Structures are given as C-alpha cells and as structure tokens.
C-alpha positions as a Markdown table, in Angstrom:
| # | Residue | x | y | z |
|---|---|---|---|---|
| 1 | Met | 23.6 | -78.2 | 120.4 |
| 2 | Asn | 25.3 | -81.6 | 120.6 |
| 3 | Arg | 24.8 | -82.1 | 116.8 |
| 4 | Leu | 26.5 | -78.8 | 116.1 |
| 5 | Ala | 29.6 | -79.9 | 118.0 |
| 6 | Ser | 30.8 | -81.9 | 115.0 |
| 7 | Trp | 33.7 | -81.2 | 112.7 |
| 8 | Lys | 31.7 | -82.5 | 109.8 |
| 9 | Val | 28.9 | -80.0 | 110.5 |
| 10 | Trp | 31.4 | -77.3 | 111.1 |
| 11 | Phe | 33.2 | -77.8 | 107.7 |
| 12 | Val | 29.9 | -77.8 | 105.8 |
| 13 | Leu | 28.8 | -74.6 | 107.6 |
| 14 | Ala | 32.3 | -73.0 | 107.1 |
| 15 | Ala | 32.1 | -73.7 | 103.3 |
| 16 | Ala | 28.6 | -72.4 | 103.1 |
| 17 | Leu | 29.6 | -69.2 | 105.1 |
| 18 | Ala | 32.6 | -68.7 | 102.9 |
| 19 | Val | 30.5 | -68.8 | 99.7 |
| 20 | Cys | 27.8 | -66.6 | 101.2 |
| 21 | Ala | 30.2 | -64.1 | 102.6 |
| 22 | Ala | 32.2 | -63.9 | 99.4 |
| 23 | Val | 29.2 | -63.3 | 97.2 |
| 24 | Phe | 27.4 | -61.0 | 99.7 |
| 25 | Phe | 30.4 | -58.8 | 100.7 |
| 26 | Ser | 32.7 | -58.7 | 97.7 |
| 27 | Thr | 30.9 | -59.1 | 94.4 |
| 28 | Asp | 28.8 | -56.8 | 92.2 |
| 29 | Ala | 25.8 | -59.2 | 92.4 |
| 30 | Pro | 22.5 | -57.3 | 92.3 |
| 31 | Phe | 21.9 | -58.2 | 96.0 |
| 32 | Ser | 25.5 | -57.6 | 97.3 |
| 33 | Ile | 26.5 | -55.0 | 99.9 |
| 34 | Pro | 29.0 | -53.3 | 97.5 |
| 35 | Thr | 26.2 | -52.9 | 94.9 |
| 36 | Val | 23.8 | -51.3 | 97.5 |
| 37 | Gln | 26.6 | -49.1 | 98.8 |
| 38 | Arg | 27.5 | -47.9 | 95.3 |
| 39 | Leu | 23.9 | -47.2 | 94.4 |
| 40 | Cys | 22.9 | -45.7 | 97.7 |
| 41 | Gly | 26.1 | -43.8 | 98.4 |
| 42 | Ala | 26.3 | -45.1 | 101.9 |
| 43 | Pro | 26.7 | -48.5 | 103.7 |
| 44 | Pro | 23.4 | -50.4 | 104.0 |
| 45 | Leu | 21.6 | -50.3 | 107.4 |
| 46 | Asp | 22.6 | -54.0 | 108.0 |
| 47 | Val | 26.3 | -53.2 | 108.4 |
| 48 | Arg | 25.8 | -50.3 | 110.8 |
| 49 | Phe | 25.8 | -50.7 | 114.6 |
| 50 | Thr | 22.5 | -48.8 | 114.8 |
| 51 | Ala | 20.5 | -46.3 | 112.9 |
| 52 | Ser | 18.0 | -43.6 | 114.0 |
| 53 | Thr | 14.7 | -43.0 | 112.2 |
| 54 | Ala | 16.3 | -40.0 | 110.5 |
| 55 | Glu | 19.2 | -42.1 | 109.4 |
| 56 | Val | 16.9 | -44.7 | 107.9 |
| 57 | Glu | 15.0 | -42.1 | 106.0 |
| 58 | Arg | 18.2 | -40.4 | 104.8 |
| 59 | Phe | 19.6 | -43.7 | 103.6 |
| 60 | Leu | 16.5 | -44.7 | 101.8 |
| 61 | Ser | 16.1 | -41.3 | 100.2 |
| 62 | Gly | 19.8 | -41.3 | 99.1 |
| 63 | Cys | 19.3 | -44.7 | 97.4 |
| 64 | Gly | 17.0 | -43.5 | 94.7 |
| 65 | Val | 14.8 | -46.0 | 92.8 |
| 66 | Asp | 17.7 | -48.2 | 91.6 |
| 67 | Gly | 19.3 | -48.3 | 95.0 |
| 68 | Arg | 16.1 | -49.2 | 96.8 |
| 69 | Ser | 15.6 | -52.0 | 94.3 |
| 70 | Ala | 19.1 | -53.3 | 95.0 |
| 71 | Tyr | 18.4 | -52.9 | 98.7 |
| 72 | Arg | 15.2 | -54.9 | 98.4 |
| 73 | Asn | 17.2 | -57.6 | 96.6 |
| 74 | Met | 19.8 | -57.5 | 99.4 |
| 75 | Leu | 17.2 | -58.0 | 102.1 |
| 76 | Leu | 15.8 | -61.0 | 100.2 |
| 77 | Ala | 19.3 | -62.5 | 99.9 |
| 78 | Asp | 19.8 | -61.7 | 103.6 |
| 79 | Leu | 17.2 | -64.4 | 104.5 |
| 80 | Leu | 20.0 | -66.9 | 104.1 |
| 81 | Tyr | 23.1 | -65.2 | 105.6 |
| 82 | Pro | 21.9 | -64.9 | 109.2 |
| 83 | Leu | 21.0 | -68.6 | 109.3 |
| 84 | Val | 24.4 | -69.7 | 107.9 |
| 85 | Phe | 26.4 | -67.3 | 110.0 |
| 86 | Gly | 24.5 | -68.1 | 113.2 |
| 87 | Met | 24.7 | -71.9 | 112.7 |
| 88 | Phe | 28.5 | -71.5 | 111.9 |
| 89 | Met | 29.1 | -69.5 | 115.1 |
| 90 | Ala | 26.9 | -71.9 | 117.1 |
| 91 | Ser | 28.9 | -74.9 | 115.7 |
| 92 | Ser | 32.2 | -73.2 | 116.5 |
| 93 | Leu | 31.1 | -72.4 | 120.1 |
| 94 | Ala | 29.7 | -76.0 | 120.5 |
| 95 | Leu | 33.0 | -77.5 | 119.3 |
| 96 | Ala | 35.1 | -75.2 | 121.6 |
| 97 | Ile | 32.8 | -75.9 | 124.6 |
| 98 | Ala | 32.9 | -79.6 | 124.0 |
| 99 | Lys | 36.7 | -79.5 | 123.9 |
| 100 | Val | 37.2 | -77.2 | 126.9 |
| 101 | Ala | 34.5 | -78.6 | 129.1 |
| 102 | Pro | 33.6 | -82.1 | 128.0 |
| 103 | Glu | 32.5 | -83.0 | 131.5 |
| 104 | Arg | 29.9 | -80.2 | 131.4 |
| 105 | Pro | 27.6 | -80.8 | 128.4 |
| 106 | Arg | 25.0 | -78.4 | 129.7 |
| 107 | Leu | 27.4 | -75.6 | 128.8 |
| 108 | Leu | 26.7 | -76.4 | 125.2 |
| 109 | Ala | 23.5 | -74.3 | 125.6 |
| 110 | Phe | 25.8 | -71.2 | 125.5 |
| 111 | Ala | 26.3 | -71.9 | 121.8 |
| 112 | Ala | 22.6 | -70.8 | 121.3 |
| 113 | Ile | 23.8 | -67.2 | 121.8 |
| 114 | Ala | 24.8 | -67.2 | 118.1 |
| 115 | Leu | 21.3 | -68.3 | 117.2 |
| 116 | Ile | 19.8 | -65.5 | 119.3 |
| 117 | Gly | 22.0 | -63.1 | 117.3 |
| 118 | Ser | 20.5 | -64.6 | 114.1 |
| 119 | Gly | 17.0 | -64.0 | 115.5 |
| 120 | Phe | 17.9 | -60.3 | 116.1 |
| 121 | Asp | 19.3 | -60.2 | 112.5 |
| 122 | Tyr | 16.0 | -61.5 | 111.2 |
| 123 | Leu | 14.1 | -58.9 | 113.3 |
| 124 | Glu | 16.4 | -56.2 | 111.9 |
| 125 | Asn | 15.7 | -57.4 | 108.3 |
| 126 | Leu | 12.0 | -57.4 | 108.8 |
| 127 | Leu | 12.0 | -53.9 | 110.2 |
| 128 | Glu | 14.2 | -52.7 | 107.3 |
| 129 | Tyr | 11.9 | -54.3 | 104.8 |
| 130 | Arg | 8.9 | -52.6 | 106.5 |
| 131 | Ala | 10.7 | -49.2 | 106.3 |
| 132 | Leu | 11.6 | -49.8 | 102.7 |
| 133 | Gly | 8.1 | -50.8 | 101.8 |
| 134 | Ala | 6.6 | -47.8 | 103.4 |
| 135 | Phe | 9.1 | -45.3 | 101.9 |
| 136 | Pro | 8.7 | -42.3 | 101.5 |
| 137 | Gly | 6.2 | -42.7 | 104.3 |
| 138 | Arg | 7.1 | -43.9 | 107.8 |
| 139 | Val | 6.3 | -47.0 | 109.8 |
| 140 | Ala | 5.9 | -46.9 | 113.5 |
| 141 | Thr | 8.5 | -49.7 | 114.0 |
| 142 | Thr | 11.4 | -47.8 | 112.3 |
| 143 | His | 12.6 | -46.5 | 115.7 |
| 144 | Val | 13.0 | -50.1 | 116.9 |
| 145 | Leu | 15.2 | -51.0 | 113.9 |
| 146 | Gly | 18.2 | -49.3 | 115.6 |
| 147 | Met | 17.7 | -51.4 | 118.8 |
| 148 | Ala | 17.4 | -54.6 | 116.8 |
| 149 | Ser | 20.7 | -53.7 | 114.9 |
| 150 | Ala | 22.5 | -53.0 | 118.2 |
| 151 | Ala | 21.1 | -56.2 | 119.8 |
| 152 | Lys | 22.3 | -58.3 | 116.8 |
| 153 | Thr | 25.8 | -56.8 | 116.9 |
| 154 | Ile | 26.2 | -57.1 | 120.6 |
| 155 | Thr | 24.9 | -60.7 | 120.6 |
| 156 | Phe | 27.3 | -61.7 | 117.8 |
| 157 | Trp | 30.2 | -59.9 | 119.5 |
| 158 | Leu | 29.4 | -61.8 | 122.8 |
| 159 | Ala | 29.5 | -65.0 | 120.8 |
| 160 | Gly | 32.8 | -64.0 | 119.2 |
| 161 | Val | 34.4 | -63.0 | 122.4 |
| 162 | Gly | 33.1 | -66.2 | 124.1 |
| 163 | Leu | 34.6 | -68.2 | 121.3 |
| 164 | Leu | 38.0 | -66.4 | 121.5 |
| 165 | Gly | 38.0 | -67.0 | 125.3 |
| 166 | Leu | 37.3 | -70.7 | 124.8 |
| 167 | Leu | 40.1 | -71.0 | 122.2 |
| 168 | Val | 42.5 | -69.2 | 124.6 |
| 169 | Val | 41.5 | -71.6 | 127.5 |
| 170 | Gly | 41.9 | -74.6 | 125.2 |
| 171 | Gly | 45.3 | -73.4 | 124.0 |
| 172 | Val | 46.6 | -72.7 | 127.5 |
| 173 | Arg | 45.4 | -76.1 | 128.6 |
| 174 | Gln | 47.2 | -77.8 | 125.7 |
| 175 | Ile | 50.4 | -75.9 | 126.4 |
| 176 | Gly | 50.2 | -76.9 | 130.1 |
| 177 | Ala | 49.6 | -80.5 | 129.2 |
| 178 | Arg | 52.6 | -80.6 | 126.9 |
| 179 | Arg | 54.8 | -79.0 | 129.5 |
| 180 | Arg | 53.7 | -81.6 | 132.1 |
| 181 | Arg | 54.4 | -84.4 | 129.7 |
| 182 | Arg | 57.8 | -83.0 | 128.9 |
| 183 | Thr | 58.6 | -82.6 | 132.6 |
| 184 | Ala | 57.4 | -86.1 | 133.3 |
| 185 | Asp | 59.5 | -87.5 | 130.4 |
| 186 | Met | 62.6 | -85.7 | 131.8 |
| 187 | Met | 62.0 | -87.2 | 135.3 |
| 188 | Val | 62.0 | -90.8 | 133.9 |
C-alpha cells in the first residue's frame, strides 16, 4: 500500500478512471451502460444494489438478443473498470491515511478495503456472465449474484465513507494548526 500513497500514482489512476468512467457511463459505445440500458429497457445488474434470481431472469429476458449481446460486451469491458476504480480508491485512501496518520504506517492496510470491493465486483461480473451464458436456462449461482452485488456496494461505500472521514480529520487538523500559528504570531 505504500506505493499507492503517491501523488504520481494517484494522478495516473485518476486520469485512467476519468476516461473509463466517461466511456463506460456516458457514451453510446457498444459496451457502455447507456447502451445496455437502452437495449434492455432497464439498468444493468451491475448498477443495482442487489438482484434476485427472478430479477436477473426478467432483466435478461427483457434485453432480447441485441441487448444480451451489448450486455456481454459490457461485462467484457467491465474487466478493466473494477481494477481501475479499486486502485484509485486504494490510492486515495493510502494518501489520506499517510497524511492523517504518518506515524502509523500499518493503517495503510485499510486502503485494501477498496481492493476487496474490486474482488466482489469481479465475483459479481463472473456470476452475471454465467447467468448470461446459461440464459434462458438457470445456473445454481444466480442467487449468489445479489449477495456479491451488495457486498461490492457496501465495501465501496465503506471505502468512500472512510475516505471522507479521513479528509474531514485532515481538514480539521489543518484548520487547528493554522489557528494555533495565528495565535502564536499574535502573542509575539
């Protein structure tokens, strides 16, 4: 995690995430979320908090052949996004931890929570791909898909809340340090 606590790494990851997110969330690329949503008539399973087996089957049925093809393309493109997003969040957390608690480098391990979220995202994608490949049949793992989706979302939310908390602590400390300097300057 020490290597992720670098502004150079953070800027590279931020740029990669910006490009991936822009293409993935706001274009008409054949693998984009808007394309899948337009062809399937509903948001893809990836952007839902969770989905039951019935919801997975309803989504795949509503997609039709073209929608399922676009969804397959999206799942292939989604091999990159969890890695980039997880690394960006881990780098953000590592930088914030290093700033807030430089005397406690072992806390940098907390940044791995974002990588755990990426692991759940990959599990979710694998289960979605299995459900898609078996459609119109069922696979035994479809009921686990909703749990993987929820675990991904909760883990990334924990990382985000942790990052916000660290940023607040860092900001409060900076404000306090400025006030102490200002008070010390007035005493002189």
